[in-house]
C-alpha positions, -999 to +999 in steps of 0.1 A: +001-001-001+015+033-012+015+063+014+022+088-017-001+105-039+008+116-074+040+117-090+069+130-068+091+159-076+128+160-077+130+167-038+107+138-030+129+107-039+138+089-008+170+074-026+186+081-059+215+060-070+235+069-101+261+042-111+267+034-076+293+004-074+313-011-044+345-031-050+363-053-025+396-073-027+378-103-041+357-082-067+326-060-072+299-066-046+276-040-066+281-024-097+264+003-122+234+005-095+211+030-110+176+036-095+152+060-078+129+052-050+100+075-044+092+087-009+066+071+013+069+035-005+074+003+011+104-012-012+111-052-011+148-058-017+152-090-033+181-114-046+199-145-039+227-146-012+257-125-025+236-105-048+245-072-033+216-065-010+236-061+022+263-039+006+236-017-008+219-013+028+254-007+041+260+020+015+228+035+024+236+036+061+272+050+056+287+017+070+309+018+038+316+043+009+311+035-026+338+029-050+321+046-079+290+065-086+267+089-063+239+078-037+216+104-023+190+102+003+162+128+000+184+148-025+213+150-001+246+132-007+249+100+015+281+110+028+268+145+042+262+144+081+227+160+075+213+126+064+222+109+096+189+120+115+168+109+085+172+072+084+172+043+109+186+007+104+176-026+116+194-057+109+186-093+117+212-093+146+195-065+164+225-054+186+206-047+217+225-048+253+212-078+268+217-065+306+198-034+298+160-033+307+136-023+280+129+010+298+168+016+299+171+007+262+143+032+253+160+060+275+192+052+257+175+059+223+165+093+235+200+102+247+213+094+214+187+108+191+175+145+193+144+141+178+133+110+199+095+103+204+093+083+235+056+082+236+056+063+204+085+040+211+068+032+245+035+028+226+051+000+203+066-019+230+036-018+255+012-029+226+030-062+225+027-068+261+065-064+267+073-054+303+094-022+305+111-037+335+123-068+318+159-072+308+164-075+269+184-109+273+153-124+289+128-116+261+118-137+231+128-133+196+095-116+187+098-093+217+133-083+210+121-075+173+095-052+187+120-034+210+143-031+178+112-016+159+107+008+191+140+021+187+139+025+149+106+044+150+113+063+181+139+081+160+112+091+138+130+085+105+118+094+070+138+062+057+138+028+076+163+004+064+157-032+072+180-060+067+159-094+074+151-082+107+122-109+111+144-139+097+146-158+131+108-154+140+081-179+139+051-174+112+029-161+140+056-135+153+066-126+116+027-117+109+027-097+140+058-076+135+047-073+096+015-056+107+032-035+132+057-023+105+029-015+080+008+003+106+038+024+119+051+033+082+018+041+069+007+063+097+040+082+095+046+081+060+078+066+063+099+050+033+107+014+039+134-008+024+131-042+035+155-071+024+136-105+028+138-141+013+101-146+020+084-137-012+049-140+002+057-115+029+067-091+003+037-095-019+017-087+012+035-058+024+054-041-006+044-017-033+080-014-049+104-036-057+145-038-062+156-070-074+196-076-076+214-104-088+252-107-095+256-073-080+234-055-105+198-042-106+176-067-127+141-053-119+129-022-102+099-001-099+060-001-085+047-036-080+015-021-101+037-016-133+063-045-130+036-073-126+014-064-153+044-060-177+048-098-174+028-125-189+027-163-181+021-184-208+017-223-212+014-244-243+024-274-262+063-283-269+059-313-292+097-319-294+104-312-257+119-280-265+103-243-262+084-234-294+102-208-318+074-183-313+088-175-280+117-157-297+094-129-307+092-120-270+113-112-241+117-142-224+124-140-187+123-177-177+111-207-197+107-246-185+094-275-202+082-309-188+073-336-213+054-320-242+043-289-225+063-257-216+054-226-194+072-193-197+070-160-181+076-132-209+072-096-216+052-097-246+061-078-278+029-084-297-001-107-301+003-143-286-008-175-306-042-185-297-031-220-289-013-207-258-028-205-224-022-169-212-023-156-174-015-127-153+014-140-130+016-134-095+042-110-078+059-143-063+058-159-098+074-127-113+101-127-086+108-165-088+114-162-126+138-134-122+157-152-093+158-183-117+171-163-146+195-137-133+207-130-167+173-121-181+171-086-197+165-061-169+136-040-165+129-006-147+095+009-145+090+046-153+087+053-115+122+039-109+140+058-137+165+083-131+162+100-165+154+138-161+159+139-123+177+172-114+196+171-082+204+201-058 
């Protein structure tokens, strides 16, 4: 669900990346990363292990510096100290002090963040029945994640960056934390970038996608544009190979089983009447791109950087 209306202007892009790359001794972790993320969207960051997701998040959070290119948050270069109050980061490890009580943890958040919203942080904790006097080390995984979200939202960030913070939770706790995240983000108009391997979770929560493979952007834009750009077709493959008619279209992924084929394509014209044609789900689009990382990339109009002016 989007929290924005209309088309953002040049000052309303939460993230702008122009040719961003990061090289380590072992090689490029991220290369030629170019996209824009409109403010107020909930973006799913998707890709296999080693695709560059964590590197991109570390660049956004100033933990590492880009080797090349330019990265801006809300129009400001990411290396400018002025961006620090505008984002919050929560990772899978949730580095909380286990000997602190929940109340002490929230007080620490207030001491470290000038714009701290203690009322909001306490509301998030209390709504989950987490005792303020309990020590963090004695909390369950779901309760610790709730405290982590309280710290993140207590900062009142414009941009919330999440690196698999719910990966260690059971399905019920994941559902609870997902509902909390959605409610708080929509209420505040917070832009969210969330890395996750759970595709159904992304389908329920995200209205924007950024798919990485091999350190490069493969798919980016609003889900309402990306999903309809694809078509799932099924038909006969008499010789056990895909039919030659597929060559007229952009093929993302194709599989054959016996005398039948199924392909996810971006159609370039009319399709044979003998094919069964369906609109794919978001999960089917993501799985096809993850299976075929060398498929032609696609960026929707709301993710393109052409024509953007920067301050």
